[in-house]
C-alpha positions as CSV (number, residue, x, y, z in Angstrom):
1,X,-39.1,-25.8,34.9
2,X,-38.8,-22.9,32.5
3,X,-36.2,-23.1,29.8
4,X,-34.0,-20.3,28.9
5,X,-33.5,-19.8,25.2
6,X,-29.9,-19.4,24.0
7,X,-29.3,-16.1,22.3
8,X,-27.0,-16.4,19.4
9,X,-25.1,-13.3,18.3
10,X,-26.7,-11.7,15.3
11,X,-25.0,-10.4,12.3
12,X,-25.8,-6.9,13.4
13,X,-24.3,-7.6,16.8
14,X,-21.1,-8.8,15.3
15,X,-20.9,-5.9,12.9
16,X,-21.4,-3.5,15.8
17,X,-18.7,-5.2,17.9
18,X,-16.3,-5.2,14.9
19,X,-17.0,-1.5,14.2
20,X,-16.3,-0.7,17.9
21,X,-13.2,-2.8,17.9
22,X,-11.9,-1.0,14.8
23,X,-12.7,2.4,16.3
24,X,-11.0,1.6,19.6
25,X,-8.0,0.1,17.7
26,X,-7.7,3.3,15.6
27,X,-7.7,5.5,18.7
28,X,-5.3,3.2,20.4
29,X,-2.8,3.2,17.5
30,X,-3.1,6.9,17.1
31,X,-2.1,7.3,20.8
32,X,1.0,5.1,20.6
33,X,3.5,7.7,19.3
34,X,2.5,10.5,21.7
35,X,2.5,8.2,24.7
36,X,5.8,6.6,23.7
37,X,7.5,10.0,23.2
38,X,6.1,11.2,26.6
39,X,7.4,8.0,28.2
40,X,10.9,8.4,26.6
41,X,11.0,12.0,28.1
42,X,9.6,11.3,31.6
43,X,10.9,7.8,32.4
44,X,14.6,8.9,32.7
45,X,13.4,11.6,35.1
46,X,12.1,9.0,37.6
47,X,8.5,8.8,36.3
48,X,8.6,5.1,35.2
49,X,5.7,4.2,37.4
50,X,3.5,6.9,35.9
51,X,4.5,5.8,32.4
52,X,3.5,2.2,33.1
53,X,0.2,3.5,34.5
54,X,-0.4,5.3,31.2
55,X,0.3,2.2,29.2
56,X,-2.0,0.1,31.4
57,X,-4.8,2.8,31.2
58,X,-4.4,2.9,27.4
59,X,-4.7,-0.9,27.2
60,X,-7.6,-1.3,29.7
61,X,-9.6,1.8,28.7
62,X,-9.3,1.9,25.0
63,X,-9.1,-1.8,24.2
64,X,-11.3,-2.9,27.1
65,X,-8.9,-5.6,28.2
66,X,-8.7,-6.6,31.8
67,X,-5.8,-5.4,33.9
68,X,-3.2,-8.1,34.5
69,X,-1.0,-6.0,36.8
70,X,0.2,-8.0,39.8
71,X,0.4,-6.4,43.2
72,X,3.7,-4.7,43.7
73,X,4.8,-5.2,40.1
74,X,7.1,-2.3,39.2
75,X,9.1,-2.7,36.0
76,X,12.5,-0.9,35.9
77,X,13.4,2.1,33.9
78,X,15.2,0.1,31.3
79,X,12.2,-2.1,30.7
80,X,9.9,1.0,30.4
81,X,12.3,2.7,28.0
82,X,12.6,-0.5,25.9
83,X,8.8,-0.7,25.8
84,X,8.6,2.9,24.8
85,X,11.1,2.4,22.0
86,X,9.2,-0.6,20.6
87,X,6.0,1.3,21.0
88,X,7.4,4.1,18.9
89,X,8.2,1.5,16.2
90,X,4.7,0.1,16.3
91,X,3.2,3.6,16.3
92,X,5.2,4.5,13.3
93,X,3.9,1.4,11.5
94,X,0.4,2.3,12.6
95,X,0.7,5.6,10.8
96,X,0.5,3.8,7.4
97,X,-3.1,2.4,7.9
98,X,-4.1,5.6,9.7
99,X,-3.0,7.4,6.6
100,X,-5.1,5.0,4.4
101,X,-8.1,5.9,6.5
102,X,-7.4,9.7,6.1
103,X,-7.0,9.3,2.4
104,X,-10.2,7.3,2.2
105,X,-12.1,10.2,3.8
106,X,-10.3,12.9,1.7
107,X,-10.1,11.1,-1.7
108,X,-13.1,8.8,-1.4
109,X,-15.9,10.3,0.7
110,X,-15.0,13.9,-0.1
111,X,-13.5,13.4,-3.6
112,X,-15.9,15.9,-5.3
113,X,-15.1,18.6,-2.8
114,X,-11.3,18.1,-2.8
115,X,-10.8,17.7,-6.5
116,X,-12.4,20.6,-8.5
117,X,-12.2,18.8,-11.8
118,X,-12.2,18.4,-14.8
119,X,-13.1,14.7,-14.5
120,X,-12.5,13.6,-18.1
121,X,-9.6,11.4,-17.2
122,X,-10.7,10.4,-13.7
123,X,-12.0,7.0,-12.7
124,X,-15.7,7.1,-13.3
125,X,-15.5,10.3,-15.3
126,X,-16.4,12.4,-17.2
127,X,-19.1,13.4,-14.7
128,X,-18.4,14.6,-11.2
129,X,-20.9,12.1,-9.7
130,X,-19.4,9.1,-11.5
131,X,-15.9,10.1,-10.5
132,X,-17.0,10.6,-6.9
133,X,-18.8,7.2,-6.8
134,X,-15.8,5.4,-8.4
135,X,-13.3,6.8,-5.9
136,X,-15.6,6.1,-3.0
137,X,-16.1,2.4,-4.1
138,X,-12.4,1.9,-4.7
139,X,-11.7,3.3,-1.2
140,X,-14.0,1.0,0.7
141,X,-11.9,-2.2,0.5
142,X,-8.8,-0.1,1.2
143,X,-10.4,1.4,4.3
144,X,-11.5,-2.1,5.5
145,X,-7.9,-3.4,5.0
146,X,-6.6,-0.4,6.9
147,X,-9.0,-1.0,9.8
148,X,-8.1,-4.7,9.8
149,X,-4.4,-3.7,10.0
150,X,-5.1,-1.4,12.9
151,X,-6.9,-4.1,14.8
152,X,-3.9,-6.4,14.3
153,X,-1.3,-3.7,15.3
154,X,-3.3,-2.9,18.4
155,X,-3.4,-6.7,19.3
156,X,0.3,-7.0,18.9
157,X,1.0,-3.9,21.0
158,X,-1.3,-4.9,23.8
159,X,0.7,-8.1,24.1
160,X,3.8,-5.9,24.4
161,X,2.2,-3.9,27.1
162,X,1.3,-7.1,29.0
163,X,5.0,-7.7,29.4
164,X,5.2,-4.6,31.6
165,X,2.8,-6.4,34.0
166,X,4.8,-9.6,34.0
167,X,2.8,-11.6,31.5
168,X,4.8,-14.1,29.5
169,X,4.9,-13.1,25.8
170,X,5.0,-15.6,23.0
171,X,8.3,-16.1,21.2
172,X,7.1,-14.6,18.0
173,X,6.3,-11.2,19.5
174,X,9.6,-9.4,19.3
175,X,10.5,-10.7,15.8
176,X,7.0,-9.7,14.6
177,X,7.4,-6.2,15.9
178,X,10.8,-5.8,14.2
179,X,9.5,-7.4,11.0
180,X,6.5,-5.0,11.1
181,X,8.9,-2.0,11.5
182,X,11.1,-3.2,8.6
183,X,8.1,-3.9,6.3
184,X,6.5,-0.5,7.2
185,X,9.8,1.3,6.4
186,X,10.1,-0.5,3.1
187,X,6.5,0.3,2.2
188,X,7.0,3.9,3.1
189,X,10.2,4.2,1.0
190,X,8.5,2.6,-1.9
191,X,5.5,4.9,-1.6
192,X,7.6,8.0,-1.5
193,X,9.5,6.9,-4.6
194,X,6.1,6.5,-6.4
195,X,5.1,10.1,-5.6
């Protein structure tokens, strides 16, 4: 009788899956605000079913999660509008880590192109190469933290979307969404005062 060797996931396989999850989560979070605004406009016009289909497609296509829609499950307009409002809050919170990723590209990877110098008082200065390298290396952990935040935000929102399909949500879900919105607003206000 032949034996079948068990294949354990390799480090490369885990890194690959994590990178794909981060990329899908980034795209998912970037789509939250446009889909929420579109839903807020179309649901009152009698297009709640199409709005729910968009949320399901976003969840199953981008996050690769199985559809949990029961046959004949049609949430009402108020539920769809409530979901769109919460999605708008979650999407606004997602703009913060998306902004971190954009800044990592502009101020980390492309630092020498974006900042013409002089580099005497820059991190890693006085040379252009040293300043570029220092900004890139400082940006790496910030980019990783931003991607981790996007993965978490996408996970929270996909649980919200499951509620449209009749899934039971944990008790912590709604307070977590509201806490995320308050924390994101406070962080944004603090950041704008720093500028």
